[in-house]
C-alpha positions in Angstrom: 24.2 18.6 28.1 24.8 16.7 24.9 24.3 13.4 26.7 21.0 14.5 28.1 19.8 15.5 24.7 20.8 12.1 23.4 18.9 10.3 26.1 15.8 12.5 25.4 16.1 11.7 21.7 16.4 7.9 22.4 13.3 8.0 24.7 11.3 9.9 22.1 12.4 7.6 19.3 11.7 4.5 21.4 8.2 5.7 22.2 7.5 6.5 18.5 8.8 3.0 17.5 6.5 1.3 20.0 3.6 3.5 18.8 4.2 2.8 15.1 4.7 -1.0 15.8 1.4 -1.1 17.8 -0.5 0.8 15.1 0.9 -1.5 12.4 0.0 -4.7 14.3 -3.4 -3.3 15.1 -4.1 -2.5 11.5 -3.0 -6.0 10.4 -5.1 -7.7 13.0 -8.2 -5.6 12.2 -7.6 -6.2 8.4 -7.3 -10.0 9.0 -10.5 -10.1 11.0 -12.3 -8.0 8.5 -11.0 -10.1 5.7 -12.2 -13.2 7.4 -15.7 -11.9 7.8 -15.7 -10.8 4.1 -14.5 -14.3 3.1 -17.4 -15.9 5.1 -19.8 -13.6 3.3 -18.2 -14.6 -0.1 -17.5 -10.9 -0.9 -15.5 -10.4 -4.1 -13.6 -7.6 -2.4 -12.1 -9.9 0.2 -8.6 -10.2 -1.3 -8.3 -6.5 -2.2 -9.5 -5.4 1.3 -7.1 -7.7 3.0 -4.2 -6.7 0.8 -4.8 -3.0 1.4 -4.9 -3.5 5.1 -1.7 -5.6 5.1 0.0 -3.0 3.0 -1.0 -0.2 5.4 0.1 -2.1 8.5 3.4 -2.9 6.9 3.9 0.8 6.1 3.6 1.6 9.8 6.0 -1.2 10.7 8.5 0.0 8.0 8.3 3.5 9.5 9.2 2.1 12.9 12.2 0.3 11.4 13.4 3.6 9.8 13.1 5.3 13.1 15.1 2.5 14.7 18.1 3.5 12.5 18.2 6.8 14.4 19.3 5.1 17.6 21.4 2.2 16.5 25.2 2.6 16.9 26.7 -0.7 16.0 27.3 -1.8 12.4 25.9 -5.2 13.1 22.6 -3.6 14.3 22.6 -1.3 11.2 22.9 -4.4 9.0 20.1 -6.2 10.8 17.8 -3.1 10.6 18.7 -2.7 6.9 17.8 -6.3 6.2 14.4 -5.9 8.0 13.7 -2.7 6.1 14.6 -4.5 2.8 12.3 -7.4 3.6 9.4 -5.2 4.6 9.8 -3.0 1.6 9.8 -6.0 -0.7 6.7 -7.3 1.0 5.0 -3.9 0.6 6.0 -3.7 -3.0 4.6 -7.2 -3.7 1.4 -6.4 -1.9 1.0 -3.2 -3.9 1.6 -5.1 -7.1 -1.0 -7.6 -6.1 -3.5 -4.8 -5.3 -2.9 -3.3 -8.8 -3.4 -6.6 -10.5 -6.6 -7.3 -8.5 -8.0 -3.8 -9.3 -7.4 -4.5 -13.0 -9.8 -7.5 -12.9 
């Protein structure tokens, strides 16, 4: 019974991870395309719009990595996931900092 619940949990988490990754990638691609068109039109909001889109996409990807910690069992895998989480969190922090600096101007 417990093994069956574990398999169900793994399947649900794997599906959610794929969904969050897909949404994050989609947001990043959409933001990149939108930023490109804003750049072509010489819009002053280009940098801010692109940074906000990247931050939102990274938030979804960070959520998927946090979910990934639910199903990892090996200490090596936990270390790898922790490193990925730390890098994505640092990127998100830097992008949010850049957004704040850009909004001040």
